C-alpha positions, 0 to 999 in steps of 0.5 A: 741459304740452305737448299733441297736435294734435287733444287735446280739452281743458277751459278754466275760462277759456276766451276768445273773441277774435270777442266779448272774452268769456270761459267754461268750453268745451271744445276741441280742440287745432289747434296746441300751444304747441311749435308756435307762435310764443314770443310764444304761450308756453304758449299754445295754437292751439284751435277751441272744442268748442261743442252749438250745431250751426253753419252751417259747417265743422265736425265733430259728436263724439257723446257715444258716441264721446267720453264727458267731453261732457254734450249728445249732440251736439258740435260743433268749430268750425273757423271758432272758433280762439283763441288760449288760455293753457294757465294758463285750464284746469280744474286738477281735470280731468284734461288732455287730457279725450280726443282725437281717433280718426284717422275724425277726424282725417281729417275734421277735415283736411279742414273746415280745408283747407276753412277756409283754402283756400274763398273763405267761408275765406280772408275768416274768416281775414282777418276774425278776425287768422288770419295765414298763418304760422298757415295754412301752420302748422297745415296741415302740421302736421295733415298731419305728424298724419295 
């Protein structure tokens, strides 16, 4: 399974690196496994999608546009990035469930750049151990995807 940037997936077990827990969760693909370094083969760099509105670095996705969500509004949290295994996807679901449309892709790219280039974003990236390779690769690949 090779997923693309901006695909929306549902993980049976999504691992959160900030608190070392796992739970069933939606996620947005930031980088597919074909672009990640070899040691992350069969893994994806994802941003978690939640129903609770975050404080910053997010875009809102409405149920009207993305019908597979159960809540009226869901939020892609770009400051909550994790590397997750393709093997942890929910096998009962056809994956991907959907993908961001062009308008939301442009909004997402703006938020990703804001995260990586703002002072607060740089601090978050350092605290989450997101390395410079992933930052540069994410920007390059999303720019190509536009």
